[in-house]
ZAGUMI-93509 format. One record per residue (C-alpha): chain; residue in three letters; x, z, y; residue number from 1. Coordinates in steps of 0.25 Angstrom, whole numbers. Each point is the difference from the previous one (the first is absolute). Layout:
BEGIN
+-----+------+-------+-------+-------+-----+
! mol ! type !    c1 !    c3 !    c2 ! seq !
+-----+------+-------+-------+-------+-----+
!   A !  ALA !     X !     Z !     Y ! NUM !
...
+-----+------+-------+-------+-------+-----+
REM end
This chain:
BEGIN
+-----+------+-------+-------+-------+-----+
! mol ! type !    c1 !    c3 !    c2 ! seq !
+-----+------+-------+-------+-------+-----+
!   A !  MET !  -105 !   307 !   457 !   1 !
!   A !  THR !   -13 !    -4 !     1 !   2 !
!   A !  ASN !    -7 !    -8 !   -13 !   3 !
!   A !  LYS !     0 !   -14 !     8 !   4 !
!   A !  ASP !    15 !     2 !     2 !   5 !
!   A !  LEU !     2 !     4 !   -15 !   6 !
!   A !  ASP !    -7 !   -12 !    -3 !   7 !
!   A !  LYS !     9 !   -10 !     8 !   8 !
!   A !  GLU !    13 !     6 !    -5 !   9 !
!   A !  LEU !    -5 !    -1 !   -15 !  10 !
!   A !  GLU !    -4 !   -14 !     2 !  11 !
!   A !  THR !    15 !    -3 !     7 !  12 !
!   A !  LEU !     7 !     6 !   -11 !  13 !
!   A !  ASN !    -9 !    -8 !   -11 !  14 !
!   A !  LYS !     3 !   -13 !     9 !  15 !
!   A !  ILE !    14 !     3 !    -2 !  16 !
!   A !  THR !     0 !     3 !   -15 !  17 !
!   A !  ASN !    -6 !   -12 !    -2 !  18 !
!   A !  MET !     9 !    -9 !     9 !  19 !
!   A !  GLN !    10 !     5 !    -7 !  20 !
!   A !  ARG !    -5 !    -3 !   -15 !  21 !
!   A !  ASN !    -3 !   -16 !     6 !  22 !
!   A !  LEU !    14 !    -1 !     6 !  23 !
!   A !  LEU !     7 !     7 !   -12 !  24 !
!   A !  GLY !   -10 !   -10 !    -9 !  25 !
!   A !  ASN !     3 !   -13 !     7 !  26 !
!   A !  VAL !    15 !     3 !    -1 !  27 !
!   A !  TYR !     0 !     2 !   -15 !  28 !
!   A !  ASP !    -8 !   -11 !     0 !  29 !
!   A !  ASP !     9 !    -9 !     7 !  30 !
!   A !  PHE !    14 !     5 !    -5 !  31 !
!   A !  PHE !    -4 !    -2 !   -15 !  32 !
!   A !  LYS !    -6 !   -12 !     3 !  33 !
!   A !  ALA !    14 !    -5 !     6 !  34 !
!   A !  ALA !     4 !     5 !   -12 !  35 !
!   A !  SER !    -8 !    -6 !    -9 !  36 !
!   A !  GLU !     4 !   -14 !     6 !  37 !
!   A !  VAL !    14 !     1 !    -6 !  38 !
!   A !  ASN !     1 !   -11 !   -12 !  39 !
!   A !  ALA !     4 !     6 !   -13 !  40 !
!   A !  ASP !    13 !    -4 !     0 !  41 !
!   A !  SER !     3 !     7 !    14 !  42 !
!   A !  ILE !    -4 !    13 !    -7 !  43 !
!   A !  ASP !     8 !    -2 !   -12 !  44 !
!   A !  GLY !    13 !    -1 !     7 !  45 !
!   A !  SER !    -2 !    -8 !    13 !  46 !
!   A !  VAL !    -5 !    10 !    11 !  47 !
!   A !  PHE !     0 !    15 !    -6 !  48 !
!   A !  ASP !    14 !    -2 !    -8 !  49 !
!   A !  LYS !     8 !    -5 !    11 !  50 !
!   A !  GLU !    -8 !     8 !    11 !  51 !
!   A !  PHE !    14 !     9 !     1 !  52 !
!   A !  GLU !     9 !   -10 !     0 !  53 !
!   A !  LEU !     7 !    -4 !    13 !  54 !
!   A !  ASN !    -3 !    -9 !     8 !  55 !
!   A !  THR !     9 !   -11 !     1 !  56 !
!   A !  PRO !     1 !   -12 !     8 !  57 !
!   A !  GLU !    -3 !    -8 !   -14 !  58 !
!   A !  LYS !    -9 !     8 !    -5 !  59 !
!   A !  GLU !    -7 !    -3 !    12 !  60 !
!   A !  LYS !     0 !   -13 !    -1 !  61 !
!   A !  GLU !    -5 !     0 !   -15 !  62 !
!   A !  LYS !   -13 !     6 !     6 !  63 !
!   A !  THR !   -11 !   -10 !     1 !  64 !
!   A !  PRO !   -11 !     0 !     9 !  65 !
!   A !  GLU !   -10 !     4 !    -8 !  66 !
!   A !  LYS !     9 !    13 !    -5 !  67 !
!   A !  ILE !     3 !     3 !    14 !  68 !
!   A !  GLU !   -15 !     0 !     4 !  69 !
!   A !  GLN !    -3 !     8 !   -13 !  70 !
!   A !  GLU !    11 !    11 !     6 !  71 !
!   A !  LYS !    -5 !     0 !    14 !  72 !
!   A !  ALA !   -15 !     2 !    -6 !  73 !
!   A !  ILE !     6 !    12 !    -7 !  74 !
!   A !  GLY !     6 !     7 !    12 !  75 !
!   A !  ASP !    -9 !    -2 !     8 !  76 !
!   A !  ALA !   -11 !     7 !    -8 !  77 !
!   A !  ALA !    12 !    10 !    -4 !  78 !
!   A !  ASP !    -1 !     3 !    16 !  79 !
!   A !  SER !   -14 !     1 !     1 !  80 !
!   A !  LEU !    -1 !    10 !   -11 !  81 !
!   A !  GLY !    10 !     8 !     8 !  82 !
!   A !  ASP !    -8 !     0 !    12 !  83 !
!   A !  ALA !   -13 !     2 !    -7 !  84 !
!   A !  ILE !     7 !    12 !    -7 !  85 !
!   A !  LYS !     4 !     4 !    15 !  86 !
!   A !  ASN !   -13 !     0 !     6 !  87 !
!   A !  ALA !    -6 !     6 !   -11 !  88 !
!   A !  ASN !     9 !    14 !     0 !  89 !
!   A !  SER !    -1 !    -1 !    16 !  90 !
!   A !  ALA !   -16 !     0 !    -2 !  91 !
!   A !  LEU !     0 !    11 !   -10 !  92 !
!   A !  ASP !    11 !     9 !    11 !  93 !
!   A !  GLU !   -12 !    -3 !    12 !  94 !
!   A !  ALA !   -12 !     5 !   -13 !  95 !
!   A !  LYS !    10 !    11 !    -3 !  96 !
!   A !  ASN !     1 !     4 !    16 !  97 !
!   A !  LEU !   -17 !    -2 !     2 !  98 !
!   A !  LEU !    -3 !     9 !   -15 !  99 !
!   A !  LYS !    12 !    10 !     7 ! 100 !
!   A !  SER !    -6 !     0 !    15 ! 101 !
!   A !  ASP !   -15 !     4 !    -6 ! 102 !
!   A !  PRO !     1 !     2 !   -13 ! 103 !
!   A !  GLU !   -15 !     2 !     0 ! 104 !
!   A !  ILE !    -2 !   -15 !    -2 ! 105 !
!   A !  ALA !     5 !     2 !   -15 ! 106 !
!   A !  GLY !   -10 !    12 !    -1 ! 107 !
!   A !  ILE !    12 !     9 !    -1 ! 108 !
!   A !  LYS !    -1 !    13 !    10 ! 109 !
!   A !  PRO !    12 !     4 !     5 ! 110 !
!   A !  ARG !     8 !    11 !    -6 ! 111 !
!   A !  GLN !    -1 !    13 !     8 ! 112 !
!   A !  GLU !    12 !     9 !     0 ! 113 !
!   A !  GLU !    -5 !    14 !    -1 ! 114 !
!   A !  GLU !     8 !     9 !     9 ! 115 !
!   A !  PRO !     8 !    11 !    -8 ! 116 !
!   A !  LYS !    -9 !    12 !    -2 ! 117 !
!   A !  GLU !     8 !    11 !     4 ! 118 !
!   A !  GLN !     0 !    11 !   -11 ! 119 !
!   A !  GLU !    -5 !    15 !     2 ! 120 !
!   A !  PRO !    12 !     8 !    -2 ! 121 !
!   A !  GLU !    -1 !     9 !   -12 ! 122 !
!   A !  GLU !    -6 !    14 !     0 ! 123 !
!   A !  ASP !    10 !    12 !    -4 ! 124 !
!   A !  PRO !    -4 !     4 !   -15 ! 125 !
!   A !  MET !     1 !    14 !     6 ! 126 !
!   A !  GLU !   -12 !    -2 !    12 ! 127 !
!   A !  THR !    -8 !    -7 !   -13 ! 128 !
!   A !  LEU !     2 !    12 !    -7 ! 129 !
!   A !  ASP !    -6 !     9 !    11 ! 130 !
!   A !  LYS !   -12 !    -8 !     3 ! 131 !
!   A !  LEU !    -4 !     1 !   -16 ! 132 !
!   A !  ILE !   -12 !     9 !    -1 ! 133 !
!   A !  GLY !     2 !    13 !    -7 ! 134 !
!   A !  LEU !    13 !     2 !    -8 ! 135 !
!   A !  ASP !     8 !     9 !     9 ! 136 !
!   A !  LYS !     8 !     6 !   -14 ! 137 !
!   A !  ILE !     3 !   -15 !    -3 ! 138 !
!   A !  LYS !     4 !    -1 !    15 ! 139 !
!   A !  ASP !     9 !    12 !     1 ! 140 !
!   A !  ASP !     6 !    -4 !   -15 ! 141 !
!   A !  VAL !     4 !   -14 !     5 ! 142 !
!   A !  LYS !     5 !     6 !    13 ! 143 !
!   A !  GLU !     8 !    10 !    -8 ! 144 !
!   A !  LEU !     6 !   -10 !   -10 ! 145 !
!   A !  THR !     3 !   -11 !    10 ! 146 !
!   A !  ALA !     8 !    11 !    12 ! 147 !
!   A !  PHE !     8 !     2 !   -14 ! 148 !
!   A !  VAL !     3 !   -12 !    -5 ! 149 !
!   A !  LYS !     4 !    -6 !    13 ! 150 !
!   A !  VAL !     9 !    13 !     4 ! 151 !
!   A !  GLN !     8 !    -3 !   -15 ! 152 !
!   A !  LYS !     0 !   -16 !     4 ! 153 !
!   A !  ALA !     6 !     3 !    13 ! 154 !
!   A !  ARG !    10 !     9 !    -7 ! 155 !
!   A !  GLN !     2 !   -10 !   -10 ! 156 !
!   A !  ASP !     4 !    -8 !    12 ! 157 !
!   A !  GLN !     9 !     7 !     5 ! 158 !
!   A !  GLY !     8 !     3 !   -11 ! 159 !
!   A !  LEU !    -5 !    13 !    -2 ! 160 !
!   A !  LYS !    -4 !     6 !   -15 ! 161 !
!   A !  SER !   -16 !    -2 !    -1 ! 162 !
!   A !  VAL !    -9 !     8 !    -9 ! 163 !
!   A !  PRO !    -5 !   -10 !   -12 ! 164 !
!   A !  VAL !   -16 !     0 !     3 ! 165 !
!   A !  SER !    -9 !   -10 !    -8 ! 166 !
!   A !  LEU !    -8 !    -9 !     8 ! 167 !
!   A !  HIS !   -10 !    -2 !   -15 ! 168 !
!   A !  LEU !   -14 !     8 !     4 ! 169 !
!   A !  VAL !   -11 !     3 !    -8 ! 170 !
!   A !  PHE !   -14 !    -1 !     6 ! 171 !
!   A !  THR !   -11 !     9 !    -7 ! 172 !
!   A !  GLY !   -15 !     0 !     5 ! 173 !
!   A !  ASN !   -12 !    -6 !    -3 ! 174 !
!   A !  PRO !    -4 !   -14 !     5 ! 175 !
!   A !  GLY !    -2 !    -2 !    14 ! 176 !
!   A !  THR !    10 !    10 !     6 ! 177 !
!   A !  GLY !     8 !   -10 !     7 ! 178 !
!   A !  LYS !    10 !     0 !   -11 ! 179 !
!   A !  THR !     3 !   -15 !     3 ! 180 !
!   A !  THR !     0 !    -1 !    15 ! 181 !
!   A !  VAL !    10 !    13 !     0 ! 182 !
!   A !  ALA !     8 !    -8 !    -9 ! 183 !
!   A !  ARG !     0 !   -14 !     8 ! 184 !
!   A !  ILE !     4 !    10 !    12 ! 185 !
!   A !  ILE !    10 !     8 !    -6 ! 186 !
!   A !  ALA !     7 !   -15 !    -5 ! 187 !
!   A !  LYS !     1 !    -4 !    14 ! 188 !
!   A !  ILE !     6 !    13 !     4 ! 189 !
!   A !  TYR !    12 !    -1 !   -10 ! 190 !
!   A !  LYS !     1 !   -13 !     6 ! 191 !
!   A !  GLN !     1 !     4 !    13 ! 192 !
!   A !  ILE !    10 !    12 !    -1 ! 193 !
!   A !  GLY !     8 !   -10 !    -7 ! 194 !
!   A !  VAL !    -1 !     4 !   -16 ! 195 !
!   A !  LEU !    -7 !   -10 !    -3 ! 196 !
!   A !  SER !     3 !   -16 !     4 ! 197 !
!   A !  LYS !   -14 !    -6 !    -3 ! 198 !
!   A !  GLY !   -10 !     8 !     0 ! 199 !
!   A !  GLN !   -11 !    -4 !    -6 ! 200 !
!   A !  LEU !   -10 !     4 !    -9 ! 201 !
!   A !  VAL !    -3 !    -7 !   -14 ! 202 !
!   A !  GLU !   -13 !     7 !    -6 ! 203 !
!   A !  VAL !    -1 !     1 !   -16 ! 204 !
!   A !  ASP !    -8 !     6 !   -11 ! 205 !
!   A !  ARG !     3 !    -1 !   -15 ! 206 !
!   A !  SER !    -5 !   -14 !    -1 ! 207 !
!   A !  GLY !    10 !    -4 !    10 ! 208 !
!   A !  LEU !    12 !     4 !    -7 ! 209 !
!   A !  VAL !    -5 !    -1 !   -16 ! 210 !
!   A !  ALA !     0 !   -13 !    -6 ! 211 !
!   A !  GLY !    -8 !    -2 !   -14 ! 212 !
!   A !  TYR !    12 !    -3 !    -9 ! 213 !
!   A !  VAL !    13 !     7 !    -5 ! 214 !
!   A !  GLY !    10 !    -3 !    11 ! 215 !
!   A !  GLN !    -8 !    -5 !    10 ! 216 !
!   A !  THR !    -3 !    12 !     7 ! 217 !
!   A !  ALA !    14 !     1 !     5 ! 218 !
!   A !  ILE !     1 !   -13 !     6 ! 219 !
!   A !  LYS !   -15 !     1 !     7 ! 220 !
!   A !  THR !     6 !    15 !     5 ! 221 !
!   A !  GLN !    13 !    -7 !     5 ! 222 !
!   A !  GLU !    -8 !    -9 !     8 ! 223 !
!   A !  GLN !    -7 !    10 !     7 ! 224 !
!   A !  ILE !    13 !     8 !     3 ! 225 !
!   A !  LYS !     7 !   -13 !     5 ! 226 !
!   A !  LYS !   -13 !     0 !    10 ! 227 !
!   A !  ALA !     1 !    14 !     5 ! 228 !
!   A !  LYS !    16 !     1 !     2 ! 229 !
!   A !  GLY !     3 !     4 !    14 ! 230 !
!   A !  GLY !   -13 !     8 !     0 ! 231 !
!   A !  VAL !    -9 !     7 !    -8 ! 232 !
!   A !  LEU !    -7 !    -3 !   -14 ! 233 !
!   A !  PHE !   -14 !     7 !    -1 ! 234 !
!   A !  ILE !    -7 !     4 !   -12 ! 235 !
!   A !  ASP !   -11 !     6 !    -2 ! 236 !
!   A !  GLU !    -7 !     6 !   -12 ! 237 !
!   A !  ALA !    14 !     0 !    -3 ! 238 !
!   A !  TYR !    -3 !     9 !   -13 ! 239 !
!   A !  ALA !    -7 !   -12 !    -4 ! 240 !
!   A !  LEU !    13 !    -4 !    -5 ! 241 !
!   A !  SER !     3 !    12 !    -9 ! 242 !
!   A !  GLN !   -11 !     0 !   -11 ! 243 !
!   A !  LYS !     4 !     4 !   -15 ! 244 !
!   A !  ASP !     6 !   -10 !    -8 ! 245 !
!   A !  ASP !     2 !   -10 !    12 ! 246 !
!   A !  ALA !    11 !    -8 !    -2 ! 247 !
!   A !  PHE !    -4 !    -8 !    12 ! 248 !
!   A !  GLY !     0 !    11 !    10 ! 249 !
!   A !  GLN !    12 !     6 !    -6 ! 250 !
!   A !  GLU !     6 !   -16 !     4 ! 251 !
!   A !  ALA !    -4 !     3 !    12 ! 252 !
!   A !  ILE !     5 !    14 !     5 ! 253 !
!   A !  ASP !    12 !    -4 !    -6 ! 254 !
!   A !  THR !     2 !   -14 !     8 ! 255 !
!   A !  ILE !    -4 !     9 !    14 ! 256 !
!   A !  LEU !     9 !    12 !    -3 ! 257 !
!   A !  LYS !    11 !   -10 !    -3 ! 258 !
!   A !  ALA !    -1 !    -6 !    14 ! 259 !
!   A !  MET !    -2 !    13 !     7 ! 260 !
!   A !  GLU !    14 !     2 !    -5 ! 261 !
!   A !  ASP !     6 !   -14 !     2 ! 262 !
!   A !  ASN !    -7 !    -1 !    14 ! 263 !
!   A !  ARG !     2 !    14 !     5 ! 264 !
!   A !  ASP !     2 !    -4 !    14 ! 265 !
!   A !  ASP !   -11 !   -11 !     2 ! 266 !
!   A !  PHE !   -11 !     4 !    -8 ! 267 !
!   A !  VAL !   -11 !    11 !     0 ! 268 !
!   A !  VAL !   -10 !     2 !   -10 ! 269 !
!   A !  ILE !   -12 !     9 !     2 ! 270 !
!   A !  VAL !   -10 !     3 !    -9 ! 271 !
!   A !  ALA !   -14 !     5 !     0 ! 272 !
!   A !  GLY !   -13 !     5 !    -6 ! 273 !
!   A !  TYR !    -8 !    13 !    -4 ! 274 !
!   A !  THR !     6 !    13 !     1 ! 275 !
!   A !  GLU !     2 !     4 !   -14 ! 276 !
!   A !  PRO !     2 !   -13 !    -8 ! 277 !
!   A !  MET !    11 !    -2 !    13 ! 278 !
!   A !  LYS !     5 !    13 !    -5 ! 279 !
!   A !  LYS !     2 !    -3 !   -16 ! 280 !
!   A !  PHE !     4 !   -13 !     4 ! 281 !
!   A !  ILE !    13 !     3 !     7 ! 282 !
!   A !  GLU !     2 !    12 !   -12 ! 283 !
!   A !  SER !     0 !    -9 !   -10 ! 284 !
!   A !  ASN !    11 !    -8 !     2 ! 285 !
!   A !  PRO !    14 !     7 !     5 ! 286 !
!   A !  GLY !     5 !   -15 !     7 ! 287 !
!   A !  LEU !   -12 !     3 !     9 ! 288 !
!   A !  LYS !     1 !    15 !     3 ! 289 !
!   A !  SER !    13 !    -2 !     3 ! 290 !
!   A !  ARG !    -5 !   -10 !    11 ! 291 !
!   A !  PHE !   -12 !     4 !     6 ! 292 !
!   A !  ASN !     3 !    14 !     4 ! 293 !
!   A !  LYS !    -9 !    -1 !    14 ! 294 !
!   A !  TYR !   -17 !     2 !    -3 ! 295 !
!   A !  ILE !    -9 !    -3 !    13 ! 296 !
!   A !  ASP !   -13 !     5 !    -2 ! 297 !
!   A !  PHE !   -12 !    -9 !     4 ! 298 !
!   A !  SER !   -13 !     9 !     2 ! 299 !
!   A !  ASP !   -14 !    -4 !     2 ! 300 !
!   A !  TYR !    -5 !    -3 !    14 ! 301 !
!   A !  SER !    -9 !    11 !     5 ! 302 !
!   A !  ILE !   -15 !    -4 !     5 ! 303 !
!   A !  ASP !     5 !    -1 !    14 ! 304 !
!   A !  GLU !    11 !    -8 !    -3 ! 305 !
!   A !  LEU !    -8 !    -9 !    -9 ! 306 !
!   A !  GLU !   -10 !    -3 !    12 ! 307 !
!   A !  GLN !    11 !    -2 !     8 ! 308 !
!   A !  ILE !     5 !   -11 !    -9 ! 309 !
!   A !  PHE !   -15 !    -6 !    -1 ! 310 !
!   A !  TYR !    -1 !    -1 !    17 ! 311 !
!   A !  MET !    14 !    -7 !    -2 ! 312 !
!   A !  ASN !    -6 !   -11 !    -8 ! 313 !
!   A !  CYS !   -11 !    -1 !    10 ! 314 !
!   A !  ASP !    11 !     0 !    13 ! 315 !
!   A !  LYS !     8 !   -11 !    -8 ! 316 !
!   A !  TYR !   -12 !    -9 !    -2 ! 317 !
!   A !  ASP !    -8 !     3 !    12 ! 318 !
!   A !  TYR !   -11 !     8 !    -6 ! 319 !
!   A !  LYS !    -7 !    11 !     5 ! 320 !
!   A !  VAL !    -8 !    10 !    -5 ! 321 !
!   A !  ASP !   -15 !     6 !     7 ! 322 !
!   A !  GLU !     2 !    15 !     4 ! 323 !
!   A !  ASP !   -12 !     4 !    -7 ! 324 !
!   A !  VAL !     6 !    -8 !   -12 ! 325 !
!   A !  LYS !    15 !    10 !     0 ! 326 !
!   A !  HIS !    -6 !    11 !    -9 ! 327 !
!   A !  GLN !    -4 !    -8 !   -11 ! 328 !
!   A !  ILE !    13 !    -6 !     0 ! 329 !
!   A !  ARG !     6 !    13 !    -1 ! 330 !
!   A !  ALA !    -9 !     4 !   -11 ! 331 !
!   A !  LEU !     2 !   -14 !    -7 ! 332 !
!   A !  ILE !    15 !     3 !    -1 ! 333 !
!   A !  THR !    -2 !    14 !    -4 ! 334 !
!   A !  ALA !   -10 !    -5 !   -12 ! 335 !
!   A !  LYS !    13 !   -10 !    -5 ! 336 !
!   A !  LYS !     9 !    10 !     1 ! 337 !
!   A !  MET !    -8 !    12 !    -8 ! 338 !
!   A !  GLU !    -4 !   -12 !   -10 ! 339 !
!   A !  ASN !    14 !     0 !    -6 ! 340 !
!   A !  ILE !     7 !    10 !     7 ! 341 !
!   A !  GLU !    12 !     0 !   -11 ! 342 !
!   A !  ASN !     3 !   -15 !     2 ! 343 !
!   A !  PHE !    -5 !    -4 !    11 ! 344 !
!   A !  ALA !     5 !   -13 !     5 ! 345 !
!   A !  ASN !     1 !     6 !    16 ! 346 !
!   A !  ALA !     2 !   -12 !     9 ! 347 !
!   A !  ARG !    -3 !   -11 !   -10 ! 348 !
!   A !  GLU !   -13 !     8 !    -1 ! 349 !
!   A !  ILE !    -3 !     0 !    16 ! 350 !
!   A !  ARG !     4 !   -16 !     0 ! 351 !
!   A !  ASN !   -11 !    -3 !   -11 ! 352 !
!   A !  LEU !   -10 !    10 !     8 ! 353 !
!   A !  PHE !     2 !   -10 !    12 ! 354 !
!   A !  GLU !    -3 !   -12 !    -7 ! 355 !
!   A !  GLU !   -11 !     3 !    -7 ! 356 !
!   A !  ILE !    -5 !     6 !    14 ! 357 !
!   A !  ILE !     6 !   -14 !     8 ! 358 !
!   A !  THR !    -9 !    -8 !   -12 ! 359 !
!   A !  ASN !   -11 !     6 !     2 ! 360 !
!   A !  GLN !     0 !    -2 !    16 ! 361 !
!   A !  ALA !     1 !   -14 !    -2 ! 362 !
!   A !  ARG !   -11 !    -1 !    -8 ! 363 !
!   A !  ARG !    -8 !     5 !    11 ! 364 !
!   A !  ILE !     8 !    -7 !    10 ! 365 !
!   A !  SER !    -4 !   -12 !    -8 ! 366 !
!   A !  GLY !   -14 !     2 !     2 ! 367 !
!   A !  MET !     1 !     1 !    16 ! 368 !
!   A !  GLU !    -5 !   -14 !     7 ! 369 !
!   A !  ASN !    10 !     1 !    12 ! 370 !
!   A !  PRO !     9 !    14 !    -4 ! 371 !
!   A !  THR !     9 !     1 !    12 ! 372 !
!   A !  GLY !    16 !     5 !    -2 ! 373 !
!   A !  ASP !    -5 !    15 !     3 ! 374 !
!   A !  ASP !    -9 !    -1 !   -12 ! 375 !
!   A !  MET !    12 !    -4 !   -10 ! 376 !
!   A !  MET !     8 !     9 !     4 ! 377 !
!   A !  THR !    -9 !    12 !    -1 ! 378 !
!   A !  ILE !    -4 !     8 !   -13 ! 379 !
!   A !  LEU !   -13 !     5 !    -1 ! 380 !
!   A !  ARG !    -7 !    12 !    -8 ! 381 !
!   A !  GLU !    -7 !   -12 !    -8 ! 382 !
!   A !  ASP !    13 !    -5 !    -6 ! 383 !
!   A !  LEU !     2 !    11 !    -5 ! 384 !
!   A !  GLU !   -13 !     0 !    -8 ! 385 !
!   A !  ASP !     4 !    -3 !   -13 ! 386 !
!   A !  LEU !    11 !    10 !     0 ! 387 !
!   A !  SER !   -12 !    10 !     3 ! 388 !
!   A !  VAL !    -2 !     8 !   -12 ! 389 !
!   A !  ILE !    17 !     2 !     0 ! 390 !
!   A !  SER !    -1 !     6 !    14 ! 391 !
!   A !  LYS !   -13 !     9 !    -5 ! 392 !
!   A !  THR !     9 !     5 !   -11 ! 393 !
!   A !  ALA !    12 !     1 !     7 ! 394 !
!   A !  ASP !    -7 !     9 !    11 ! 395 !
!   A !  GLU !    -7 !     7 !   -12 ! 396 !
!   A !  GLN !    13 !     4 !    -7 ! 397 !
!   A !  ALA !     7 !     4 !    12 ! 398 !
!   A !  VAL !   -12 !    10 !     2 ! 399 !
!   A !  GLU !     3 !     6 !   -13 ! 400 !
!   A !  LYS !    15 !     0 !     1 ! 401 !
!   A !  THR !     0 !    10 !    12 ! 402 !
!   A !  ILE !   -11 !     7 !    -7 ! 403 !
!   A !  ASP !     9 !     3 !   -13 ! 404 !
!   A !  GLU !    12 !     3 !    10 ! 405 !
!   A !  THR !    -7 !    11 !     7 ! 406 !
!   A !  VAL !    -7 !     6 !   -13 ! 407 !
!   A !  ASP !    17 !     0 !    -5 ! 408 !
!   A !  GLU !     4 !     7 !    13 ! 409 !
!   A !  THR !   -11 !     9 !     0 ! 410 !
!   A !  GLU !     2 !     5 !   -14 ! 411 !
!   A !  GLU !    16 !     0 !     2 ! 412 !
!   A !  ASN !    -3 !    10 !    12 ! 413 !
!   A !  THR !   -11 !     9 !    -8 ! 414 !
!   A !  PHE !    11 !     3 !   -11 ! 415 !
!   A !  ILE !    11 !     4 !    11 ! 416 !
+-----+------+-------+-------+-------+-----+
REM end
C-alpha cells in the first residue's frame, strides 16, 4: 500500500468518526431538548408515571394536543437515537474490517505464525559417552554397570529373581576430569533402560543443601531431593558435609539417606570429590558405606588428551591454530600441568588457557583496520607472547624431567 492510499484511508476513517460523533451529539441534544419541553406537571406524573399504562380510548381522549406533540417528539428522538446507534455500529464494523484487511494502517504489524521447528533427535547417551576424549576406563565401568542393571531389570520384568544392585555411585578424582559430564550421561542411560522415570541431573554442593539455622537444612535439602526425583542428585565435594562438630552437614546427610531409602526405585545419588577425602567421607558413616559401594575413579588426562581438548574448543568456536604455533600450545599445556601436578584442574585448566589465548588474539585483531574472517579465526604466535615465560619454563622443565629419568634408569641398570 502506498503512502497516498494510506492517507486516503485514514482520511475516510476520520470522516466516519467525526460524522458519528456529530450525529450522536445532535440526537442527544434533540432527545433531551424534547424531554425538557415537558412541563413540570407532566414530569411529576402525567407522562413518566403513566408511560406504561394501557392506552384505552378513554385515556386517548384525555390527552391534550400539547401532550400528544410532546410524546411524538420524544418518540421521534428515540427513533433517531436508535438509527444513530445502528449507523455508528455499522461504521465501527466497517472501520474494523478496514483495519483487519490492512493492519499497517494502525501501525500494527501482522503477526507471523512461526513454523514449528523440528526437534533434532536426542543422541543416544552411549554414543555421547563414546565421543568423550579419553576416559577409557570410565567408559568400560559405565558400560559394565549399565549391562548388569539392564539385565537385572529385564529379569525382574519377567518375574525372575533379581540380584539387588545399588545404583548410587562414588566418583573420585581431581577437578575437570569429566565427573559431572559422565554423571549427566549416566542419568540419561538409567532413564533409557527404565530404572529412572525422568533422567534429569540436579547438581549441588554443600551451599545448596545446608542452611544457616537449625531445622532449615532438612527443608533446603528436601527441596533439592524433590527436584531430583526421577533422576540423579549429584553432590560435588560431598565430603564438605562431614566436618567435625557440624550438625548442619549431618542433618543434610541424614535427610539424603532417608530419601534414598524411601525412593529407592526412582532416585539416584552420585557423590563426587577428591579421592582421599571421599574415601574418608564414605567410611565415616555406616549409612553411607552401606549404600555407596560402587566407586569410579577419574584419572587425570594425559598431555595428548589435554591437547585434544584444547583443539576441540577451537573447533567448537571457529578458531584455528597456525602450524608454527602448535608446538607452543603443547608446551603451555605441559607447563600448566607440571605447575600443580597433584591438584591439576585438567579440562578446566585447558578451558582457561583457551580463553587467555583468544583474549590476546581479540586484542590483536581489534588493532587491525579491516580484519578478514580468516584473521579473526587464526591464532598466531604473538597471541601467546604474554605466556611465553610459561612456555620457556615448560621446555626447561621437560628437558630436566627427561634428564632425571635417564639418570635414574642408568643408576638402576648399574646396580643390576
